N, C-alpha and C positions, 0 to 999 in steps of 0.2 A: 042085391048082394046075397050069395048063397050062404047056407048055414056053416059051411066049412070056413069061409072067409070071416064070418062073424065070430066064430069060435077062436080063430087065430088072433084076431084083433083083441078079443076079450082077454086071452092069455097074455098077450104082449103088454096090455095096460096093467094087469095085475102084477106082472113081474116088475115093471117100472115103478109102480106105486109102492111095492113092498119095501123098497129101500132106495132112498134118494142118493145113496152113495154107490149104488150098483151101476156098472157100466152097461148101458143098454143102447146099442147103436141102431137098433131097428125101430125104436119108439120115437115117433115124431108127433105125438098127440099134443096139441097146443095147451091143454090143461096142465100138462106136466113139464112143459118147456116155456118158461115165461119169456115175454118180449124183453129185450134189453135195449135201453136208450142211454147212451153215454154222451154227455155234453161237456166239452172242454173249452174253457176260455183261454186266451192267449195273453200272457204277461199280467194276469190279474193278481194283485196282492191279496193276501189273506185278510187284511184289514179294510178292503174296499167295499165289502158288502155288509148290510145291516146286521144279519144274524151273527157275524163275527166281530161286532163292536163298532161299526161305522155309523155315526149319527149325522153325517153331512151329505151322504149320497143315498138316494132312495132306491131300494132294490126289493120291492114288495113281492115279486114273483119268486125270486130265489129264497127270500125269507119264508114265504108260505111253503115252499118245498121242504125247508128245514123243519118247520112246525109240524108238517104232516109226515115227516120222516125222521131221520136222525143226522147228527153232525159228528164228523171226525175232527177232533181238535188237535191231533198230533199226526196229521197226514202229511206225507213227504213225497216230493218228486225225487227221481233217481239222479237228476242233474239240474243245474240252474239255467239251462239253455234249451231252446226248442228241439233241435234235432235229436240230441242224445236222450232227452227226457221222453220224447214221443216214441223213440225206438224201444226204450225200456217198457213203456206203457203197452205197446203193441205186442211185445214178446214175453213180458213177465220176467225179464232178465236184465241185469246190469248192462249198460251200453258197452262196457269194455268187452263183454263176452261176444258181441257181434261186430266189434270194430267201429262202433258208431259214435266214438268220441276221440278227440285228439288233444294232446296236451300243449300244443304250440299255437301258432297264430290262427289256424282254421279250426273252429270248433263247432260250426254249423255248416250245412250246405249253403253255398253262396250263388249257385246258378242252377237253372233248370237244365242247362246243357252240359252238366258235368256227369262223370261216370260213377260217382259215389252214391250210396244209398243203402236201404235196408237189404241185406244179402238175401239171395234167392233161397238159401238153405235155412233161413229162419222161419219158424212156424208161428203165425199170428193167431190170436184168439178168433179172428174172423175166419181164418182158414178152417179151424176146427169146427166152429159153429156152422159153417157152410156145409160141411160133410154131415152134420147132424140134421140137415133139412131146413136150417134157417135161411131166410132171405136176408142178405147182408148188404148194407149200404153205408157209404161215408159221404157226408156233405161238408165241404169247406176246405180248410187247410190240410195239406199232407206233409210237405217238407221232409220227405224221406226218400227223395230221388225219383227219377223217371226211367232213364235209359242206361244201358251198359256199353253197347258196341255200335248200335245204329240208331237213327232218329226215331225208329218205330218199334224197337224190340220191347220197350216198356217192361224191362225186367224188374224194376223197382216200383212200378206203378201199383196203385191200390188193387186193381183187378188181377194183378199177379200175386197178390198176398191175401186172397180169400174174400174179397168184396165182389158182389155181383153188380153193384151200381156205384158210380162215382160222379159227383158234380162238385167242382170247386177249383181252387188254386193249387197246383202241384208244388208251388213255392210258398211264399209267405207275403204278408203285407209289409212293405218297406218304403222308404222315401222315394225310391226309384219309381214306384207305382203312382206317385202323385202327379197328375197332369201339370205340365209347365214348370216342374221343379228343375233347378240346376244343381241339386245336391244329390250325391249318391251315397246310399248306406253301404254299398258293396265296396266302392273304391274310395271311401272317405279318407283313408290314410294317404293313398297315392295321389288323389285328386289335388290336394293342397300343394303337394310338392311339384306336380306337373304344372300347375298354374304359376307358381313362383318361378320355376325354371323358364317357362314360356315368356313371362314378363321380363326376366333378366336378359334373355336372348333377344327379345323384341327391342328392349331399350338399347342394347349394344348395336343392333342393326340400324336403329334410328339414328344413333349417334354417328355411326359411320356415314350414313346418308347425308346428315347435316354437314359433317366435316368435309365430305367430298364436294358438296354443293358450294361451300364457302371457299374451297380451294386450299384448305389447311392441310389436306392430305391428297396424295395422287393415286390412291388405290383405284384400279380399274372397276368399271361399273359391274362387270360380271361377278366380282367378289362381293357385291352387295345384292344384286338382283337374284342370283341363283340361291344363295342362302335364305333370302326372304321367301322365295317361292317354296323351297323345301320346308321352311318353318310353317308357312301357311298350310301346306298339304299335311304335314305331320300333326300340327295342332288341330287342324280342322277334322282330321280323321279321329284323333283322340276325343275331341269335343263331341263329335257325332256318336261316339261309342256310348255316351251317357244317354243320348236319346234312344239308341237302339236297346239299351238295357231295359227300358220300360217295356218295349215290345217283346224282348226275349224272356225276361223273368216274370212279367206280370201278365199272366194269361189264365184263361178259364177253360177247363176241359169237362166234357160230359163223356163218361166212359173213356174210350181211347181217342176221342176226337177233340181237337182244339176248336172251340166254338166262339171264342172272343179273344182277340189279341191286338192291342193291349186290353187289359181288363178295364171295366168301368167301375171304379171303387165306390162311386156314389150310389149305384143301384145294386151292387153285388150282395151286400148283406140281406136285403129284402128278397132277392132272388134265391139265395141259399135257404132262407126260411120257407119260402114257397116250395122249394124242392123237398125239404124235410117233411113238410105237411103232406105233400103228394106221395112221398114214399110210405108214410104211415097209413094213409088212406088206401093205397093200392095193396098193402100187405096186412090189413087189419084182421083178416080171417086165417092167418097162418103165422107161425112164430117168426119174428124178425129181430135182427140186430141193426140198430142205427147208431152210427157214431157221428155226432154233430160237432165238427171241429171249427169253432167260431174264429172269425178274424178279429173280433173285439178282444182285448182292448189294446192291441199292438199299435204303436204309432207308425205313420201319421193317421190321424183320426178322420174318418168320413162319417159324420153323424147326420142323420136325417133332420130336416128343419123342425119337426115338432119337438125335438129333444135339445136343440141348440139353445144355450143360455138358460137352461132350466135348473141346473144343479148349482150347488154352492162350492163346486170344486173345478170350475173352469171347463175347458174342452174335454179334459180327461173324465171328469165326473159326468158330463153329458154323455160321453161314450159308454160309460158303465151303465148309466140308466137306460140307454137304448139297448144295450146287451141284455139287461134284465127283461125288457119288453119282449125281445126275441125268444128268450127262454120261456116266458109266460105263454107265448103262442104255441110252442111245442108241447108244453105240459097240458095246456087247455085242449089241444087236439087229442091227446091221449085220453083225457077225462071225458070229452064230449062223445068219443066213439065207444065209451064203455069199457076201455081197456085198462083202467087204472089198476085193478086188482090182479091183472095178468102181466103187469109191466114193472120191471125194476128200472127206476130212473136214477142216474148218477151224475152229479155235477162236480167239476173240479177245475183247477187251473194247471197248465203244463209246468209252471214254476212260479217263483215269486215275481213281484213287480220290479220294474227297472228303476223306480224311485226318483232318480234325478235326471232323467232324460229331459232336455230342454227343446221345445218346439221352435218353429220358425218365428212364432209370435212372441217368443220369450217366456211363455208359460212353462211350468213344470208339467211334463207329459207322463211322468212316471206315477206308479201307484203307491199305495201305503201298505207296508208289510207289518203293520201293527207294532207290537212290542219287540219284534224280532230284529236282530242286528243283521245287516247285509242286504243284498238285493240280487236281482238277476245278474248272472255272470260271476258272482262270488260263491264258489262251490260249497265251502264248509259252513259258513254262517247260516243260521236258521232262515234269515230273510229271503235267501235265494231258493230255498227248497221247501219251506213250510207252506202248504197250500190248503185252501178250503176243500172239504170233502163232504158232500151231502148225498144221502141215499134215501129214496122213498119207494116203498112197496106195500101199499095198504093190505092189511090182513096177514102180512108175513113179518113185517118189521114194526116194532112199537114206535109211536110218534113222540116227538119232543125230547128224545134222549140225546145225550152228549157222551161220546166215548173218547177218553183221553189216552188211550193206549197207542203206542207207535204203530202206524200203518203206512202203506206205501202205494203209490200209483200202480206199482207192479202187481199188487194184490188183486186188482180187477181181473187180471188174466185167469188165474186159477178159479176165482169166484164164478165168473160167467161160464167157464168151461165146465165146471162141476154142475152148475145149474142147468146146463144144456144136456146133462146126462152123458157127457163124454169123459174120456180119461186124458190126463196130461201126457205130453210127449215123454217117453222114457229114455230117449237117446241124448238128452241134454239136461243141464241143471236149470230148474225154474226157481228163481229167487223170490217170487211172490208167494203169498200164503192165502188160502181160502178164508175169506172174511165171514162167511155166513154164521158160523158158531158164535163168533164175537158179536156180530150184528144182532143176532136173535137173543143174546144174553145167556146162551148155554154155557159159555166160558167167560171169564172176566179178564183173562190175560191174552195179550197178543202173542202169536207164535214167533214173532221176531225177537230173538235174544240179541242178535247183532244186526245192525244195518251199516253199510259201508258207503261213504260219500266220496266220489271221485271228482277230481278236477282234471278233465281230459283223461289220460291214462295213468295218472298219478293218484294214489290213495291219499286223500286230503284229510278226512276225519272219520271217526268210528263212533257209533252210538251203541252203548251196551245197556240192555234192560234185563237185569238178573231175573232168573225164573222165580226166585223166592223173595222178591222185593218189588216195591213200587218205584224204586229209584230208576232214573235214566241218566247215565253218565255219558259224556261226550268228550272225546279226545281229539285234538287237532294236531296232525303231524306237521302242518305248516299253515300259515295264514297270509293273506295279502298284505303287502307293505302299506297299502293305503286303501281302505274300504270306502273312501269318499271319491275315488277316481271315477269319472263318468265312463262307465263300461260300454256304452252303446255308441255314443257319438264320437268317441276317440278309439279306444281299443277295448275289446272284450278282455277282461283280466286274464293274464297269462298264468300258467301253472308251474313254471320252472324259473330257474336262474334269478335275475334281479327282481322279478315280480313278487317273490314270496320270501317270507322269513321262516326258517325251519325251527322246530322246537324239539329238544331232547332233554328230558322226557317230553312227550306230547303235552300240549296245553290242555288242562282238564277242567270241565265245568259240570256242575250238578244242575241238570235242566229242570228238575223238580222244584228246586229253590231259586234257580237263576236262569229262567228261560231266555232272557235277553243276552246271555253270555257276556256279562259285564265283569265279573270277578273270578279270575282263574284260581283254582284251588292249588294248594301246596301241602307238603307233609305237615306243616305247622297248623294249617286250617282244616285239614281232613285226615283223621286218624287212619282211614283205610286207603290213603293215597297210593301207596306202593302195591297193595293187593289189587286195587282197581286197575292200575297200569299193567300189572302182570296178566290179569284176566283178559284185558283188551289185546295185549300183545299175543297171547295164545290164540285168541279169536282171529286175529289178523293172519297168523301163520296157517291156521286151518283153512281160512278163506283163500289165501294165495295158492294153496295146493290144488284148488278146484279150477284155477285159471289155465287156459291154454292159449297160445299165440294165434291170432287171427289177422287177416289183412285189415289194414286201417282204411276205412271207407272215406275218411276225411284227410287222407294224405294229400300232398300237393298234386300228385299225379291224378288222383281221383277228384280233387276239388276244382281244378282248373277248368275253365270253360272250353268246350270242344265244339266247333261249329257243326260237325257232322252228327252231334247228339242233340242239337237244339230242336225242341218241339216247335212246329211252325205250321200255320195255315197260310196259304198263298205262296209267294215266291221268296225264298230266303235270299238276302237277309231282310227284305222288306215285308216281313210277316204282317198280316193284317186280316181280320175278319171280325164280324160283330153279330152276336145273337144277344140282344140286350133285354130280352123278356122271356118269360116262361109260357108264352101264348101257345107254343107247341108242346103238348104234354110229353113228359118223359116216357120212354118205353117201359113196358112192364118189366119188373126185376126178374 
């Protein structure tokens, strides 16, 4: 290397080091660009892990991560469901800004072969870090769409949104993925009605047959035979659809290629961890971003034998303890490679636990949301959106701290972008806030004065944290008529019409004194009641002025299954292939 090159590199390093706030797009020195490892659980309740108060489930690896790092105790998802919450996480923006939520029946992507998904014009943190010289990878669940117009355009695919490497499920883990199941999580509403209708029709045809055989009626045989044939064809086609769903929705991709269809849920979690460890090993000498999007602890549970029956909380607890083991493998790999001081590790859940989902064995398959009211699918209540948030970065963040200021999953976006030495997009509103000053203790207050909680595209609740106060007030514009309704096995709670009760003025709670949202405030019990309501109303008005209409990605036209968009290996519709191990090493990122 000549003296001129050495001098240029020296100047670049000095410029980047002089101010961490400076935008320096040419600096890719690993000493000044930390590795970023983001680990996200699926459907994990904030009360399911030891460091957040659980004493019936063992999570030593996550607890150690909290001991060596810090805990966010007022950490919030932007939505209580997978697709909109993950869209907000990836973009740093409320899902309503990208059209990634819908207020009616469809509120998550339900097929890999649909046209909805994270829009091409959204800029993820992965895309920004990729331009900064990071090697970017995602392992696990995506659930933000695949195709737009053809089976291979992959417009919503992770590799179209800034990731260099992808291994995992483009959809999610649902009952349809369970081998031998006759229950569909996708068509759960329709399935029961179809079976009932089929039984009624079959009973009628059988009655006609018996009456005709006994001579009580003189109907021609063609009026019995042909309806029976049609019934068999229609019902057989419908019944086979549930078998095909497992092939169509439950698949594994490596980059753009479908490598296993249907997926093998028994081995997939272990293969995902192997892939994560391989990515870390391959990229240990250069800055990398790794997003590990776990399938745990979404039901149905596929728990390895060493963890079965080991917890005090049934199959759900077993699955949580297995998840903790996988987290430990990733953290240990970082430490064993000597990357701990160069790596920011973040652990969270995409939203609250489902709480009362009942499995096929009659066990409760949902998690525990601690003291917080509500669950997955119930937008406004804390239980659906209050999530664990743990960060570790030895030498940069103090250990053993707890931060009770309001923070959001959306905050990870500006935090990692700024750590990479990049600037935020200037052509759109970013709702997240850089956490580093708060995490390092340079400031004591969150930058979020208001946080807005949507149910679909309807504003459900507003959180107000006054700049000159420790108080956190929360106003509900509407609440579900019944928060005990099983939101996963019957219907995800609706956001309009008969599903909700509207409140005028909004139902108000003091989260500092009543985090469980048990006792609504009134002018008689809170002297500042009207002033608080006025401030919240003005905050809502300012927020609404920032919104612009966008296409709804979860509209019926985008959410319906389209055969020409279905990812498939082999011959459609009989898709099938199997790569059930990672014996063949993944290509270099």
